[in-house]
NUTOR-732035 format. One record per atom (N, C-alpha, C, CB): residue number from 1; residue in one letter; atom name; x negated, y negated, z negated. Coordinates in Angstrom, 1 decimal. Glycine has a CB too. Layout:
// residues N
<site NUM "A" "CA" <X Y Z>>
...
This chain:
// residues 78
<site 1 "X" "N" <-84.2 33.1 -1.9>>
<site 1 "X" "CA" <-84.1 32.4 -0.7>>
<site 1 "X" "C" <-83.8 30.9 -0.9>>
<site 1 "X" "CB" <-83.0 32.9 0.2>>
<site 2 "X" "N" <-83.2 30.6 -2.0>>
<site 2 "X" "CA" <-82.9 29.2 -2.3>>
<site 2 "X" "C" <-84.2 28.4 -2.5>>
<site 2 "X" "CB" <-81.9 29.1 -3.5>>
<site 3 "X" "N" <-85.2 29.1 -3.1>>
<site 3 "X" "CA" <-86.5 28.5 -3.3>>
<site 3 "X" "C" <-87.1 28.1 -2.0>>
<site 3 "X" "CB" <-87.4 29.4 -4.1>>
<site 4 "X" "N" <-87.0 29.1 -1.0>>
<site 4 "X" "CA" <-87.6 28.8 0.3>>
<site 4 "X" "C" <-86.8 27.7 1.0>>
<site 4 "X" "CB" <-87.5 30.1 1.2>>
<site 5 "X" "N" <-85.5 27.6 0.8>>
<site 5 "X" "CA" <-84.7 26.5 1.4>>
<site 5 "X" "C" <-85.1 25.2 0.8>>
<site 5 "X" "CB" <-83.2 26.8 1.2>>
<site 6 "X" "N" <-85.4 25.2 -0.5>>
<site 6 "X" "CA" <-85.9 24.0 -1.2>>
<site 6 "X" "C" <-87.2 23.5 -0.6>>
<site 6 "X" "CB" <-85.9 24.2 -2.7>>
<site 7 "X" "N" <-88.0 24.5 -0.2>>
<site 7 "X" "CA" <-89.3 24.1 0.4>>
<site 7 "X" "C" <-89.2 23.7 1.8>>
<site 7 "X" "CB" <-90.3 25.3 0.3>>
<site 8 "X" "N" <-88.0 23.7 2.4>>
<site 8 "X" "CA" <-87.8 23.2 3.8>>
<site 8 "X" "C" <-87.7 24.4 4.8>>
<site 8 "X" "CB" <-88.9 22.4 4.1>>
<site 9 "X" "N" <-87.8 25.6 4.4>>
<site 9 "X" "CA" <-87.6 26.7 5.3>>
<site 9 "X" "C" <-86.1 27.0 5.4>>
<site 9 "X" "CB" <-88.5 28.0 4.8>>
<site 10 "X" "N" <-85.6 27.0 6.7>>
<site 10 "X" "CA" <-84.2 27.2 6.8>>
<site 10 "X" "C" <-83.8 28.6 6.4>>
<site 10 "X" "CB" <-83.8 26.9 8.3>>
<site 11 "X" "N" <-82.6 28.7 5.9>>
<site 11 "X" "CA" <-82.0 30.0 5.5>>
<site 11 "X" "C" <-81.9 31.0 6.7>>
<site 11 "X" "CB" <-80.6 29.9 4.9>>
<site 12 "X" "N" <-81.6 30.5 7.9>>
<site 12 "X" "CA" <-81.5 31.3 9.1>>
<site 12 "X" "C" <-82.8 32.0 9.4>>
<site 12 "X" "CB" <-81.0 30.5 10.3>>
<site 13 "X" "N" <-83.9 31.2 9.3>>
<site 13 "X" "CA" <-85.2 31.8 9.6>>
<site 13 "X" "C" <-85.6 32.8 8.5>>
<site 13 "X" "CB" <-86.3 30.6 9.6>>
<site 14 "X" "N" <-85.3 32.5 7.3>>
<site 14 "X" "CA" <-85.7 33.5 6.2>>
<site 14 "X" "C" <-84.9 34.8 6.4>>
<site 14 "X" "CB" <-85.3 32.9 4.8>>
<site 15 "X" "N" <-83.6 34.7 6.7>>
<site 15 "X" "CA" <-82.8 35.9 6.9>>
<site 15 "X" "C" <-83.3 36.7 8.1>>
<site 15 "X" "CB" <-81.3 35.5 7.1>>
<site 16 "X" "N" <-83.7 36.0 9.2>>
<site 16 "X" "CA" <-84.2 36.7 10.3>>
<site 16 "X" "C" <-85.5 37.4 10.0>>
<site 16 "X" "CB" <-84.4 35.7 11.5>>
<site 17 "X" "N" <-86.4 36.8 9.3>>
<site 17 "X" "CA" <-87.7 37.4 8.9>>
<site 17 "X" "C" <-87.4 38.6 8.0>>
<site 17 "X" "CB" <-88.6 36.4 8.3>>
<site 18 "X" "N" <-86.5 38.5 7.1>>
<site 18 "X" "CA" <-86.2 39.6 6.1>>
<site 18 "X" "C" <-85.3 40.6 6.7>>
<site 18 "X" "CB" <-85.7 39.0 4.8>>
<site 19 "X" "N" <-84.8 40.3 7.9>>
<site 19 "X" "CA" <-83.8 41.2 8.6>>
<site 19 "X" "C" <-82.5 41.4 7.8>>
<site 19 "X" "CB" <-84.4 42.6 8.9>>
<site 20 "X" "N" <-82.0 40.2 7.3>>
<site 20 "X" "CA" <-80.8 40.1 6.6>>
<site 20 "X" "C" <-79.8 39.3 7.4>>
<site 20 "X" "CB" <-81.0 39.6 5.2>>
<site 21 "X" "N" <-78.5 39.6 7.2>>
<site 21 "X" "CA" <-77.5 38.8 7.9>>
<site 21 "X" "C" <-77.2 37.6 7.0>>
<site 21 "X" "CB" <-76.2 39.7 8.1>>
<site 22 "X" "N" <-76.9 36.5 7.6>>
<site 22 "X" "CA" <-76.6 35.3 6.8>>
<site 22 "X" "C" <-75.3 35.3 6.1>>
<site 22 "X" "CB" <-76.6 34.1 7.7>>
<site 23 "X" "N" <-74.3 36.0 6.6>>
<site 23 "X" "CA" <-73.0 36.0 6.0>>
<site 23 "X" "C" <-73.0 36.6 4.6>>
<site 23 "X" "CB" <-72.0 36.7 6.9>>
<site 24 "X" "N" <-73.6 37.8 4.4>>
<site 24 "X" "CA" <-73.6 38.3 3.1>>
<site 24 "X" "C" <-74.4 37.5 2.1>>
<site 24 "X" "CB" <-74.2 39.7 3.1>>
<site 25 "X" "N" <-75.4 36.8 2.6>>
<site 25 "X" "CA" <-76.2 35.9 1.7>>
<site 25 "X" "C" <-75.3 34.8 1.2>>
<site 25 "X" "CB" <-77.5 35.4 2.5>>
<site 26 "X" "N" <-74.6 34.2 2.1>>
<site 26 "X" "CA" <-73.7 33.0 1.7>>
<site 26 "X" "C" <-72.6 33.5 0.8>>
<site 26 "X" "CB" <-73.2 32.3 3.0>>
<site 27 "X" "N" <-72.1 34.7 1.1>>
<site 27 "X" "CA" <-71.1 35.3 0.2>>
<site 27 "X" "C" <-71.6 35.5 -1.2>>
<site 27 "X" "CB" <-70.5 36.7 0.8>>
<site 28 "X" "N" <-72.8 36.1 -1.3>>
<site 28 "X" "CA" <-73.5 36.3 -2.6>>
<site 28 "X" "C" <-73.7 34.9 -3.3>>
<site 28 "X" "CB" <-74.8 37.0 -2.4>>
<site 29 "X" "N" <-74.1 33.9 -2.5>>
<site 29 "X" "CA" <-74.4 32.6 -3.0>>
<site 29 "X" "C" <-73.1 32.0 -3.7>>
<site 29 "X" "CB" <-75.0 31.7 -2.0>>
<site 30 "X" "N" <-72.0 32.2 -3.0>>
<site 30 "X" "CA" <-70.7 31.7 -3.6>>
<site 30 "X" "C" <-70.3 32.4 -4.8>>
<site 30 "X" "CB" <-69.6 31.8 -2.5>>
<site 31 "X" "N" <-70.6 33.7 -4.9>>
<site 31 "X" "CA" <-70.2 34.5 -6.1>>
<site 31 "X" "C" <-71.2 35.5 -6.4>>
<site 31 "X" "CB" <-68.7 35.1 -5.9>>
<site 32 "X" "N" <-72.3 35.2 -7.0>>
<site 32 "X" "CA" <-73.5 36.1 -7.2>>
<site 32 "X" "C" <-73.1 37.4 -8.0>>
<site 32 "X" "CB" <-74.6 35.4 -7.8>>
<site 33 "X" "N" <-72.3 37.3 -8.9>>
<site 33 "X" "CA" <-71.9 38.5 -9.7>>
<site 33 "X" "C" <-70.4 38.7 -9.7>>
<site 33 "X" "CB" <-72.4 38.4 -11.2>>
<site 34 "X" "N" <-70.0 39.8 -9.2>>
<site 34 "X" "CA" <-68.6 40.1 -9.1>>
<site 34 "X" "C" <-68.0 40.5 -10.4>>
<site 34 "X" "CB" <-68.3 41.1 -8.0>>
<site 35 "X" "N" <-66.7 40.5 -10.5>>
<site 35 "X" "CA" <-66.0 40.9 -11.7>>
<site 35 "X" "C" <-66.3 42.4 -12.0>>
<site 35 "X" "CB" <-64.5 40.7 -11.6>>
<site 36 "X" "N" <-66.3 43.2 -11.0>>
<site 36 "X" "CA" <-66.6 44.7 -11.1>>
<site 36 "X" "C" <-68.0 44.9 -11.7>>
<site 36 "X" "CB" <-66.4 45.4 -9.8>>
<site 37 "X" "N" <-69.0 44.2 -11.1>>
<site 37 "X" "CA" <-70.3 44.3 -11.6>>
<site 37 "X" "C" <-70.4 43.9 -13.1>>
<site 37 "X" "CB" <-71.3 43.5 -10.8>>
<site 38 "X" "N" <-69.7 42.8 -13.4>>
<site 38 "X" "CA" <-69.7 42.3 -14.8>>
<site 38 "X" "C" <-69.1 43.3 -15.8>>
<site 38 "X" "CB" <-69.0 41.0 -14.9>>
<site 39 "X" "N" <-68.0 44.0 -15.4>>
<site 39 "X" "CA" <-67.4 45.0 -16.2>>
<site 39 "X" "C" <-68.4 46.2 -16.4>>
<site 39 "X" "CB" <-66.1 45.5 -15.6>>
<site 40 "X" "N" <-69.0 46.6 -15.3>>
<site 40 "X" "CA" <-70.0 47.7 -15.4>>
<site 40 "X" "C" <-71.2 47.4 -16.3>>
<site 40 "X" "CB" <-70.4 48.1 -14.0>>
<site 41 "X" "N" <-71.6 46.1 -16.2>>
<site 41 "X" "CA" <-72.7 45.7 -17.1>>
<site 41 "X" "C" <-72.3 45.8 -18.6>>
<site 41 "X" "CB" <-73.2 44.3 -16.7>>
<site 42 "X" "N" <-71.0 45.4 -18.9>>
<site 42 "X" "CA" <-70.5 45.5 -20.2>>
<site 42 "X" "C" <-70.5 46.9 -20.7>>
<site 42 "X" "CB" <-69.1 44.8 -20.4>>
<site 43 "X" "N" <-70.0 47.8 -19.8>>
<site 43 "X" "CA" <-70.0 49.2 -20.1>>
<site 43 "X" "C" <-71.4 49.8 -20.4>>
<site 43 "X" "CB" <-69.3 50.0 -19.0>>
<site 44 "X" "N" <-72.3 49.4 -19.6>>
<site 44 "X" "CA" <-73.7 49.9 -19.7>>
<site 44 "X" "C" <-74.3 49.4 -21.1>>
<site 44 "X" "CB" <-74.6 49.4 -18.6>>
<site 45 "X" "N" <-74.0 48.1 -21.4>>
<site 45 "X" "CA" <-74.5 47.6 -22.7>>
<site 45 "X" "C" <-73.8 48.3 -23.9>>
<site 45 "X" "CB" <-74.2 46.1 -22.8>>
<site 46 "X" "N" <-72.5 48.6 -23.8>>
<site 46 "X" "CA" <-71.9 49.3 -24.9>>
<site 46 "X" "C" <-72.5 50.7 -25.0>>
<site 46 "X" "CB" <-70.4 49.5 -24.6>>
<site 47 "X" "N" <-72.8 51.4 -23.9>>
<site 47 "X" "CA" <-73.4 52.7 -24.0>>
<site 47 "X" "C" <-74.8 52.7 -24.5>>
<site 47 "X" "CB" <-73.4 53.4 -22.6>>
<site 48 "X" "N" <-75.5 51.7 -24.1>>
<site 48 "X" "CA" <-76.9 51.5 -24.6>>
<site 48 "X" "C" <-76.9 51.3 -26.1>>
<site 48 "X" "CB" <-77.6 50.4 -23.9>>
<site 49 "X" "N" <-76.0 50.4 -26.6>>
<site 49 "X" "CA" <-75.9 50.1 -28.0>>
<site 49 "X" "C" <-75.5 51.3 -28.8>>
<site 49 "X" "CB" <-74.9 49.0 -28.3>>
<site 50 "X" "N" <-74.5 52.1 -28.3>>
<site 50 "X" "CA" <-74.1 53.3 -29.0>>
<site 50 "X" "C" <-75.2 54.3 -29.1>>
<site 50 "X" "CB" <-72.9 53.9 -28.3>>
<site 51 "X" "N" <-76.0 54.5 -28.0>>
<site 51 "X" "CA" <-77.1 55.4 -28.1>>
<site 51 "X" "C" <-78.2 54.9 -29.0>>
<site 51 "X" "CB" <-77.7 55.6 -26.6>>
<site 52 "X" "N" <-78.5 53.6 -29.0>>
<site 52 "X" "CA" <-79.5 53.1 -29.8>>
<site 52 "X" "C" <-79.1 53.2 -31.3>>
<site 52 "X" "CB" <-79.8 51.6 -29.5>>
<site 53 "X" "N" <-77.9 53.0 -31.6>>
<site 53 "X" "CA" <-77.4 53.2 -33.0>>
<site 53 "X" "C" <-77.5 54.6 -33.5>>
<site 53 "X" "CB" <-76.0 52.7 -33.1>>
<site 54 "X" "N" <-77.2 55.6 -32.7>>
<site 54 "X" "CA" <-77.2 57.0 -33.0>>
<site 54 "X" "C" <-77.8 57.8 -31.9>>
<site 54 "X" "CB" <-75.7 57.5 -33.3>>
<site 55 "X" "N" <-79.2 57.8 -31.8>>
<site 55 "X" "CA" <-79.8 58.5 -30.7>>
<site 55 "X" "C" <-79.7 60.0 -30.8>>
<site 55 "X" "CB" <-81.3 58.1 -30.7>>
<site 56 "X" "N" <-79.4 60.6 -32.0>>
<site 56 "X" "CA" <-79.4 62.0 -32.0>>
<site 56 "X" "C" <-78.1 62.6 -31.5>>
<site 56 "X" "CB" <-79.5 62.5 -33.5>>
<site 57 "X" "N" <-77.1 61.8 -31.3>>
<site 57 "X" "CA" <-75.8 62.3 -30.7>>
<site 57 "X" "C" <-75.9 62.2 -29.2>>
<site 57 "X" "CB" <-74.6 61.4 -31.2>>
<site 58 "X" "N" <-75.1 63.1 -28.6>>
<site 58 "X" "CA" <-75.2 63.2 -27.1>>
<site 58 "X" "C" <-74.1 62.6 -26.3>>
<site 58 "X" "CB" <-75.2 64.7 -26.8>>
<site 59 "X" "N" <-73.8 63.2 -25.3>>
<site 59 "X" "CA" <-72.9 62.6 -24.3>>
<site 59 "X" "C" <-71.4 62.5 -24.8>>
<site 59 "X" "CB" <-72.8 63.4 -23.1>>
<site 60 "X" "N" <-71.0 63.3 -25.8>>
<site 60 "X" "CA" <-69.7 63.2 -26.3>>
<site 60 "X" "C" <-69.5 61.9 -27.1>>
<site 60 "X" "CB" <-69.3 64.4 -27.2>>
<site 61 "X" "N" <-70.5 61.5 -27.9>>
<site 61 "X" "CA" <-70.4 60.2 -28.6>>
<site 61 "X" "C" <-70.4 59.1 -27.6>>
<site 61 "X" "CB" <-71.6 60.0 -29.5>>
<site 62 "X" "N" <-71.2 59.2 -26.5>>
<site 62 "X" "CA" <-71.2 58.1 -25.5>>
<site 62 "X" "C" <-69.9 58.0 -24.8>>
<site 62 "X" "CB" <-72.4 58.3 -24.6>>
<site 63 "X" "N" <-69.3 59.1 -24.5>>
<site 63 "X" "CA" <-68.0 59.1 -23.8>>
<site 63 "X" "C" <-67.0 58.5 -24.7>>
<site 63 "X" "CB" <-67.6 60.6 -23.4>>
<site 64 "X" "N" <-67.0 58.8 -25.9>>
<site 64 "X" "CA" <-66.0 58.2 -26.9>>
<site 64 "X" "C" <-66.2 56.7 -26.9>>
<site 64 "X" "CB" <-66.1 58.8 -28.3>>
<site 65 "X" "N" <-67.5 56.3 -27.0>>
<site 65 "X" "CA" <-67.8 54.8 -27.1>>
<site 65 "X" "C" <-67.4 54.1 -25.8>>
<site 65 "X" "CB" <-69.3 54.6 -27.3>>
<site 66 "X" "N" <-67.6 54.8 -24.7>>
<site 66 "X" "CA" <-67.2 54.2 -23.4>>
<site 66 "X" "C" <-65.7 54.1 -23.3>>
<site 66 "X" "CB" <-67.7 55.1 -22.2>>
<site 67 "X" "N" <-65.0 55.0 -23.8>>
<site 67 "X" "CA" <-63.5 55.0 -23.8>>
<site 67 "X" "C" <-63.0 53.8 -24.6>>
<site 67 "X" "CB" <-62.9 56.3 -24.3>>
<site 68 "X" "N" <-63.7 53.6 -25.8>>
<site 68 "X" "CA" <-63.3 52.5 -26.6>>
<site 68 "X" "C" <-63.7 51.1 -26.0>>
<site 68 "X" "CB" <-63.9 52.6 -28.0>>
<site 69 "X" "N" <-64.8 51.1 -25.3>>
<site 69 "X" "CA" <-65.4 49.8 -24.9>>
<site 69 "X" "C" <-64.7 49.2 -23.6>>
<site 69 "X" "CB" <-66.8 50.0 -24.6>>
<site 70 "X" "N" <-64.1 50.1 -22.8>>
<site 70 "X" "CA" <-63.6 49.6 -21.5>>
<site 70 "X" "C" <-62.1 49.5 -21.5>>
<site 70 "X" "CB" <-64.1 50.5 -20.4>>
<site 71 "X" "N" <-61.6 48.7 -20.6>>
<site 71 "X" "CA" <-60.1 48.6 -20.4>>
<site 71 "X" "C" <-59.6 49.7 -19.5>>
<site 71 "X" "CB" <-59.7 47.2 -19.9>>
<site 72 "X" "N" <-58.4 49.8 -19.2>>
<site 72 "X" "CA" <-57.8 50.8 -18.4>>
<site 72 "X" "C" <-58.2 50.8 -17.0>>
<site 72 "X" "CB" <-56.2 50.7 -18.5>>
<site 73 "X" "N" <-58.5 49.6 -16.5>>
<site 73 "X" "CA" <-58.9 49.5 -15.1>>
<site 73 "X" "C" <-60.3 50.2 -14.8>>
<site 73 "X" "CB" <-58.9 48.1 -14.6>>
<site 74 "X" "N" <-61.2 50.0 -15.8>>
<site 74 "X" "CA" <-62.5 50.6 -15.6>>
<site 74 "X" "C" <-62.5 52.0 -16.0>>
<site 74 "X" "CB" <-63.5 49.8 -16.5>>
<site 75 "X" "N" <-61.6 52.5 -16.8>>
<site 75 "X" "CA" <-61.6 53.9 -17.2>>
<site 75 "X" "C" <-61.5 54.8 -16.0>>
<site 75 "X" "CB" <-60.5 54.2 -18.1>>
<site 76 "X" "N" <-60.8 54.4 -14.9>>
<site 76 "X" "CA" <-60.6 55.1 -13.7>>
<site 76 "X" "C" <-62.0 55.5 -13.0>>
<site 76 "X" "CB" <-59.8 54.4 -12.7>>
<site 77 "X" "N" <-63.0 54.7 -13.3>>
<site 77 "X" "CA" <-64.3 55.0 -12.7>>
<site 77 "X" "C" <-65.1 56.0 -13.5>>
<site 77 "X" "CB" <-65.1 53.7 -12.5>>
<site 78 "X" "N" <-64.7 56.4 -14.7>>
<site 78 "X" "CA" <-65.5 57.3 -15.5>>
<site 78 "X" "C" <-65.3 58.7 -15.1>>
<site 78 "X" "CB" <-65.2 57.1 -16.9>>
């Protein structure tokens, strides 16, 4: 949407055409990636790396790697 705004198309019009509310767009614009999403991305990368390093091992290895890779706050989501 920022590209459209740069071209002179107002954000309000773009949101109306796409049937999006303006408030969530501006909230995302202020903080595009939240801390939670960043932590989940780190976990996904750790799991991907563990699987790439040892593809023959299964979910137990990945669970062990996930436990090592994340902090206590994110462990609650596993």
